[in-house]
N, C-alpha and C positions, 0 to 999 in steps of 0.2 A: 761487362763480362761477356763471355762467348758461349753461345749455345753449342751443343754437341750432339753427335749421333752415337748412341750406345751400341756396342757390339755384343753385349752380354745377355743375361737371362731376363725373362719377364715374370710378372706375377708377384712382385714384391709388395712391401708395405710402404707407408709414407711417414716421414718425420716432419713434424710441423712445430712451430714454436715462436717464441719472441726473445729477442736479445736486448738486454738493457746495458747501455754504456754509461759508466760512472767515472768521476774523476778520482784523484787520490784520496779525497775525503769521503767518498761514497755518494756524492751528489750526482744527479743525472746531468749528463753533458748536453747542453742546449743544441749544439750543432755536431752530432756524432760523426765520426769518420766512417768510411766504408768498412763494412764487416762481411767477411766471407765465412760461411758455415759449410763444412765438408766432412765426409766419411773418410777417416784416415786408416791407412794400412791395407785396404782392399785394393787389389790390382785388377782392373777390368778395362782393357784397352778400349779407347774410343777416339773419335777424331772431331776436330772442329768442323762446323758446317761450311765455313768459308775461311779464308786466310785472315786471321786476326791482326789488328794493328794498334800501335800506340803512336798517335800522330803528335806533331809539334805545332801548336797553334797559339798565337798571341803569347808566346813565351811561356807556354804551359804544356804539359803532357795531357793528352786526352785519349782514353780515360785515365783517371788517377790510379785505379786498380783494375787490372785485367786478369781474368782466370782462364787458363788454357790447359789442354791435355798435355801429358808428358810427351816430349819429343815433337812439339809443335813449332813451326817456323813463324815468327812474328815480324811483321813489317814495321818500320819506323820512318814514315814519310815526313818530310819537312814541308809543311804548308805555311810557313812563315815567310817573311821577307828578309830574314837574317840567317846567318849560318848557325848550325847547332853541332854539338858533339855528344852523343849519347854514350854514357859509360856506367859501369857497375864494378864495385870492388868486392862483390860477393865471392867468397872462397870457392864455391862449387860452380859458379857461373860468371867468371870475370868477363866483362864486355868493354870494348873500346872501338866505337864505330868511326872514329876520326872526324875531322871537320867536314861537313858537307852542306851544300847550299840549298836555297829555295827551289822547290819543284823536284827535288831528288829524294830517293828513298834507299834505305839499307835494311837488312833483315838479320835475324839471329834465331837459331834453333835452341830451344830450352831443353836441356838433357837431364836435369835433376829436379826431383820433387821439392816443393817448398817455395818460399818467397824470395824474389830477387829485387832489390831496390835499385832504381834507375835514377841517374842524375844527368844534367847537361854540364859539360866542362866550361861553357861560356856563361850560362845563366843560373846562379845558385838557387833561385826560387823554383826551378823546375825539378820536381820530385814525383816519381811514380813507382808502382810495384807491379810485378808480374808474379802471380801465384800459380804454380804448376801443380796439378792434381793428377792422381793415378786412376781415377774412375769418374763416371759421370754423375755421382751422387753429391752434388754441391749446390749452393744457392748464394746469391748476394742478398743480404738482409735489406728489406725495403725501408722506405722512409718512415713507416710506422713501427719499425723494429721487428717486423714479422718475416718469416721465411717458410718455404715448403720444399721438401726434397722428396719427389715421388719415386716409386719403383725400386726402393732399397731392398736388396735381397734379405730374406728372413735370417735371423741370427743375432748374435751380440756384436755390436760395432762400437768403435771409438768415434765420437763426433767432436770435431774441433771447431771452435770459433776463433777466427784470426782477424786482427785489425792492425793497421800500419803504425799506430801510435801507442802500443802497449803490448804486454804479454798475451799470448793466445791462451785459451782455456779449453780443456778437453773433459768430456764426460762419456761414460759407457751407456749405451742405449740398446735395448732389446727390441728387435723388429719382428713382427708377425705378418705373414703374407695376407694381403687384403685388408689389413688393419691400419689405423692411424695412431701414431705415437706423438704425444704433445710434450714439449719441453719448455722450460724457462731458463735462460742462461744470462749470466752477467759477466761483462768484460770491463777491464779498468784501463782508462787512458792515462798513461804515466809520462808521456813525452810531450813537453810543452815547447821545445825549440827544434827548429829544422836546420840549424846551422851545421855546415859541413865543409870540408876542404875540397879542392879540386882533385882531379885524377892523379896528380903528382904529389898529393898530400900537403899542398900549400894553400894559403888563403886565396880567395878569388880577388882579382884585380878590381879596384873601384872604377866606376864610370864606364862600364862595358857598354 
């Protein structure tokens, strides 16, 4: 994920908690996917502290999930020894960077809030998500399932927990300045297959 520099107010409270990821039967997932927790609906402009990137390495995207401020330009460097073609069919953020080779890079500005799923048109196993937020009050859930969002403005806010393999979950939380609010959230992993077509809506060629 990307650290940012807030342009807004100080003196807020903190939201802390734990996120439990379960499967369709309600059992804990042994290897949970990345989960992002963020305050939704609050617009407070901020900027990334450096130019974020989703690199292509060993025929994988790194990181698997990137969180960026609205209208951030993201670099897609190819650090592999093969060609890649990054694309997305997201209605609000369609992307097609075309085929480009090792040691080169292209970039995209993300103009809409929400998650954009990325693929490579050459390698079907390559999948990543860019999550665009409108304020700096977000966190990636840690390995132990915990998170902390400091400096949240006082008031009533919608807190959303997002994951790439299931529906997001939202709850309303009341924040008081200088105080800590603790929450327990549960999200469900419902997607077990990552199969998808290429950017032309056709199956990938075998033996790429």
